[in-house]
Each structure stands twice: as C-alpha cells, then as structure tokens.
LUMLUMRO-334086 format. One record per residue: residue in three letters; x, y, z of N, C-alpha, C, O in turn. Coordinates in steps of 0.02 Angstrom, whole numbers, plus 50000, padded with zeros to 5 digits. Example, Ala and Ser with C-alpha at 12.3 -4.5 7.8 and 13.67 -1.06 7.14 Angstrom:
ALA506604971650390506154977550390506604983550390507124983450423/SER506424988850354506844994750357506455000250394506705005750402/
//
This chain:
UNK542155273359365542125280159339542335280459265542135285059230/UNK542735275659243542945275659173542355274459126542375276259067/UNK541835271259152541255269759111540785275759103540315275459064/UNK540905281159140540465286959140540655291359081541125295359085/UNK540305290659026540495293858962539935298258934539355297258952/UNK540105302958891539595307258861539055303158825539205298358790/UNK538435305258834537885301658802537895302358726537655297958690/UNK538195307858701538215308858628538815305558595538905306258535/UNK539225302058634539795298558606540355303158581540725301258537/UNK540405309158610540885314058585541585313158612542045316658590/UNK541685308458658542355307558686542765302858644542505299858596/UNK543395302058661543835297458624543635290258638543395288858693/UNK543715285858591543545278758603544005275758656544565278158665/UNK543765270558691544185267358742544825264558713544845262458655/UNK545355264658753545995261958732545975254358730545475251358750/UNK546495251358707546515244058703546565240858773546805243958820/UNK546335234758778546385231058841545755231758883545315235858868/UNK545715227758936545115227658979545105233559028544565235559051/UNK545685236259044545715241659094546185247159071546675248759104/UNK546025250059013546455255058983546425261659022545935263059057/UNK546965265559017546985272059051546505276959018546385276758958/UNK546235281359060545805286759034545885292759078545795292359139/UNK546045298459048546135304659085545505308959078545375311859026/UNK545105309259134544495313359132544555319259179544045322459194/UNK545155320759204545235326559248545145332959208545405333759153/UNK544765337659238544625343959204544015343559159543785348759134/UNK543745337759149543155336859107542525338159148542455335259203/UNK542075342259124541445343559159540965337759145540795336359087/UNK540755334459198540315328659190539715329159236539775331159294/UNK539145327459210538525327659249538065322159225538165319259172/UNK537555320759265537075315559247536655317559186536365313259153/UNK536625324059172536245326359114536595324859048536275323458997/UNK537265325059050537645324358988538015317658983538225315758929/UNK538105314159039538485308059040538075302259070537585303459106/UNK538275296159054537965290259082538475284559083538945284459042/UNK538385279959129538835274259132538665269259077538085267659065/UNK539175266859043539065261958990538965254959018538705250658983/UNK539165253759080539095247159111538495246659157538235241159168/UNK538265252359186537685252359230537315258959221537415263659260/UNK536885259459170536545265759155536095268359211535945274259213/UNK535885263959258535455266159313535845269859367535545273459406/UNK536505268959370536905272259421536955279759406536965281759348/UNK536995283759458537035291059450537645293759487537835291259540/UNK537945298959458538505302259490538245306459548537785310459538/UNK538515305359608538245308659667538795310159716539245306159727/UNK538755316159747539215318159799538835318459865538365322359871/UNK539045314559914538675314059977538735320460018538255322360052/UNK539305323860015539395329960053539935334160019540325331559979/UNK539955340560037540455344960009541155342560028541275340360085/UNK541605342859980542285340759993542415333359979542985331159979/UNK541875329459969541945322459954541925321259879541635325159842/UNK542225315759858542235314159787541555311759764541205308259801/UNK541375313559704540755311059674540865304059648541385302459619/UNK540375299759659540425292759639539785290559604539255293459614/UNK539845285359563539255282359534538925277859586539255273359614/UNK538295278959599537985275259654537225275259648536935278259602/UNK536915271659695536185271659705536065274459775536535275559814/UNK535435275659792535265277659859534775272659889534235271459862/UNK534965269659946534535265059981534225268560041534565272160077/UNK533585267560052533215270960106532875265760151532615260760127/UNK532885267160216532575262660265532065266460306532155272360321/UNK531525263060323531045265560371531065261060432530975254960426/UNK531185263960491531295260060552530745261460603530515267160609/UNK530545256360638530085257160694530515258960755530965255360774/UNK530365264660786530805267460837530895263060899531445262460926/UNK530355259860921530395256160984530825249860978531215248361023/UNK530755246260923531115239960915531765240760876532225236660884/UNK531815245960835532395246660792532375242160731532875241460696/UNK531795239060717531725234660659531565238760597531215243860600/UNK531815236460540531675239560476530985237260453530855231260451/UNK530545241960436529865240260415529755241460340529255239160313/UNK530205245060307530135246060235530805248260206531225251060241/UNK530895246860142531495248860106531305251860039530785250360010/UNK531735256160014531665258959946532365259759917532835261659951/UNK532425258159854533045259359817532885264259761532435262959721/UNK533265269659756533125274859706533765276959671534315275259693/UNK533675280559617534245284059587534505289259636534125291759678/UNK535135290859631535445295659676535305302759651535595304959601/UNK534845306259685534685313159668534655317259732534665314559787/UNK534605323759724534575328159783533925327959821533895330359877/UNK533405325159790532745324859823532525317759840531975316759867/UNK532935312759823532735305859830532565303859901532095300059913/UNK532945306459950532825304560020532125306560043531755302660073/UNK531935312760028531275315260049530715311660011530205309960041/UNK530815310659947530295307259907530195300059930529625297759935/UNK530745296659945530685289759968530355289460037529965284960051/UNK530515294360080530215294460147529455295160141529095291860178/UNK529225299360096528495300360089528155294060061527595292460081/UNK528495290560016528215284359989528165279060044527655275760051/UNK528705278260082528715272960133528235274460190527875269960212/UNK528215280660214527775282160270527045282160247526595280760287/UNK526935283760184526255283560157525975276460155525375275560160/UNK526425271560148526195264560145525985261860213525615257060216/UNK526225264960267526065262360334525655267260375525435265660430/UNK525535273260348525175278360385524455276260397524115273560353/UNK524225277560457523545276060476523435278560547523705275660594/UNK523055283860555523025287060620523625291660628524045292260583/UNK523665294960684524195299760696524845296160714524875292760765/UNK525365296960674526015294160687526545299560680526405304960654/UNK527155298060703527705302860697528245299860653528295293760645/UNK528645304160623529205302060582529815306160600529835312160589/UNK530315302760629530935306160647531435305860590531505300560557/UNK531785311360577532285311560523532775317160536532655321360580/UNK533325317260499533845322160511533705328760474533185329460441/UNK534155333560481534025340260455534015340760379533805345860352/UNK534235335560344534185335560271533455335460248533305337260191/UNK533005333460293532295333060277531925339460298531315339860290/UNK532285344260324531975350560347531855355060287532195360060278/UNK531355353260247531165357060187530415358160191530035353560206/UNK530195364260178529505366160188529015361660151528505359560179/UNK529165359960089528725355860049528645348860079528095346160081/UNK529195345960100529185339260129528805339260195528395334760207/UNK528925344160237528575344660302527825345460290527425342260325/UNK527645349560242526925350560226526615344060201526045342560219/UNK526975340360160526705333960133526575328960190526075325460190/UNK527045328760238526955324160294526335325960335525945321660355/UNK526235332460347525665334660386525005333160350524505331660382/UNK525005333460284524405331760246524235324360252523655322360246/UNK524755320160265524645312960274524505311160347524495305260365/UNK524395316260389524275315260461524885312260495524825308360542/UNK525475314060470526105311860499526445317960532526555323060499/UNK526595317460596526935322860631527665322760613528005317760628/UNK527945328060582528635327960560529125329560616529245335360632/UNK529405324460647529915325360697530595325860662531025321560669/UNK530675331260625531265332460584531745336960622531535341960653/UNK532385335160621532895339360654532915346160620532905346660559/UNK532945351460660532955358260633533625359960601534155358760630/UNK533585362760541534195365260508534285372560528533965376960500/UNK534715373760576534805380460603535225384960558535295390860573/UNK535495382260504535885386360457535435390860415535675395460382/UNK534795389560416534305393560379533645393160416533605390160470/UNK533135396260388532475396060422532195389060419532125386060365/UNK532025386360477531785379460482531035379160469530655383760486/UNK530815373660439530105372460429529785369360491529175368460493/UNK530185367760541529945364860604529925370260657530435373460671/UNK529345371260686529275376660735529085373860803529095367860814/UNK528905378360849528765376560918528155371860926528115368260976/UNK527705371960879527125367560886527345360260883526975355760904/UNK527935359060855528205352260853528735351160907528715346160943/UNK529205355760912529785354760957529605355161031529985352761073/UNK529045358261048528875359061119528655352661153528635352261214/UNK528495347561114528265341261142528855336761161529365336761126/UNK528795333161215529335328661237529455323061187530015320461181/UNK528935321161149529015315961099529505317761045529825313461015/UNK529565324261031530035326560980530745324861001531145322460961/UNK530915326261063531575324761089531715317261088532265315161071/UNK531215313261106531305306061105531415303461034531825298961023/UNK531055306260986531145304160916531835305860890532135302060852/UNK532095311660911532755313660888533305309060915533815307960883/UNK533195306360974533665301461002533605294760966534105291760947/UNK532995292560957532875285860929533065285460855533285280260832/UNK532975290960818533085290560745533805288760728533925286060674/UNK534275290360773534975288960758535135281560756535655279560732/UNK534675277460783534775270260782534735267360711534925261660700/UNK534475271260664534445268960595535145267660569535245263560524/UNK535645271260597536335270360575536595263360592537045260860559/UNK536305260260644536505253460661536325248660604536715244260586/UNK535725249560577535515245360521535945246560459536175241860428/UNK536055252960443536475254460385537185251660395537475248960349/UNK537455252460455538125250060469538185242560462538655240060432/UNK537685238860489537695231560483537635229460410537975224860388/UNK537195232760373537075230860304537695232160260537815228360213/UNK538075237360276538675238860237539255234260254539615232060210/UNK539345232760318539925228760340539765221360338540025217660296/UNK539355219060384539185211960387538765209760327538875204360300/UNK538295213960306537865212160250538185212760182537895210460132/UNK538775215760177539145216060115538905221260065539055220660005/UNK538545226360088538295231460041538725237660037538515242760010/UNK539335237260064539785242960057539895244559983539985250359964/UNK539895239259943539945240059870539495234859838539575228859850/UNK539035237259797538555232559768538895227859718539365229759683/UNK538645221759716538905216759669538455215959607538575211759564/UNK537945220159603537475219559549537395226159512537625231359535/UNK537085225759455536955231659414536205232159401535855227059396/UNK535975238259395535265239359381534875240659445534995237459496/UNK534415245359441534035247559500533645241759532533625241259594/UNK533345237459492532935232059519533355226959557533175224859612/UNK533915225059528534335220059561534665222759624534695219359675/UNK534905228859621535215231859680534685232759734534825231659793/UNK534075234859715533535235659763533335229159795533195228859855/UNK533325223759756533145217159783533665215059835533485212559888/UNK534305216059820534835214259867534785218459931534895215959986/UNK534625224759923534555229359980534005227060027534095226860088/UNK533425225259998532865222860039533025216360073532865215460132/UNK533345211660038533525205260067534005206160125533945202760176/UNK534485210760118534965211960171534635215160232534805213660289/UNK534145219560220533775222560275533375217260312533325217460374/UNK533095212460276532725206960308533195202760351533005200460405/UNK533805201660326534295197860365534475201560429534565198460481/UNK534535208160425534665212160485534115211160537534245210360596/UNK533485211260514532925210160560532955203360592532825202660652/UNK533125198260553533165191460580533715190860633533645186960680/UNK534245194660625534775194660676534545198260739534715196360794/UNK534155203460730533955207660786533365204760826533335205660887/UNK532905201460793532295199060827532445194460887532155195360940/UNK532895189460881533045185360940533305189360999533165187661057/UNK533685194660986533935198861041533355202561074533355203361135/UNK532875204661035532295208061063531875203261105531645205061159/UNK531775197261079531385192361116531745190161180531435189061232/UNK532405189661175532795187861234532765193061289532805191461348/UNK532695199361268532675204761317532005205261353531955208761404/UNK531485201761327530825202361359530665196361403530165196361439/UNK531085191161401530965185161441531115186461515531035181961556/
//
C-alpha cells in the first residue's frame, strides 16, 4: 500500500531506507488519481463493505458443472464490472448450442443477463432479492436452475485449493500477464489433481 501514490507526484517523497514509514490515513485515494509505483497493473479494490481495500487483481474461473473441472481462466484488473465481463468472454469461447451458466447474485444485472441470452446461454444466475432481479420465472421454474445453483458453489473448491495448496493467496509476481500465467498454470494443476479422482470414481 505504500507504493500507491498520486499519479501527478504531488505527495511527499519517500523517506530514507527500504521500508520507510508513510502516513496515508485520511488521504483520499482512488485508481483514477493514484497508481502503484511497483506494480502499475494492480488496482485498489474492496471485496465487500466493511473490508479493507487492497491492491490486487481479479482471477476468474469457468467450471464444468458435472466434473468440477476448470475449463477456462481469465485474469483482469480489479473493477466493479470485471466479473461479468470475464464471464461473457469465457462462456463466449465455449458456447455452441444451448448451454447454461450458473453464477451468484453479483451477476444479476440486466445487461449481463441480456448478453448471455443473446449468446444462446441460459443465465442460471442467483436472484438478488435486495432489488428487482433480472431473472424471472421463465428461468427459475425449471429444475435445472436449482441444480445449477447447487453445482455452482463447487467453484469455491477450486479457488480454495488454488489459494492454499496452489500458493495464490498472495501473488509472487507483478504485471497482469505474469500473474495471469501463474493463475492459469495453478488452475491446470488443480485439474491434474482432480482428474485421477474422477477416473477412480468411474471404475
């Protein structure tokens, strides 16, 4: 966070030493006015209300529901729309015929739901009941919607393994390309661990 400085250079110069003190409390900071001097691709992002904002990237996974295997990955800058945009890119790469896409209520946005339907993708998106949902009875009345909502939560198994066993709790690299490459490689390792278990279960 000490590297997140005004783009116009209006702040005080760094103090002496490799890890000098810096008081940025009370300072208004945003991605529009500030950037990291050590990793310009990282963005300040708050995952949820009440949580601290951190410099980070956003990694996205597309999972096949039946097997739980990761079929695509995307690494993006951390923005408020990155999840939906990445989902459309990934599902667009594999779309062919009528398919479904399960996701949580953060994806319950009219524009995103409409884009999926234009791609012949049925949006099995969890309804955001705090406001008017873009998902109506034409989707929720089918039994497949309920099944998708159960299966989609298995994506957390992949994220959990990648963060703990895969070592992605904190990235060791800088730059969108390098972090994205590591993310994809770790997802492939997760698949390699899971495939023997799937094969063993069918024997």
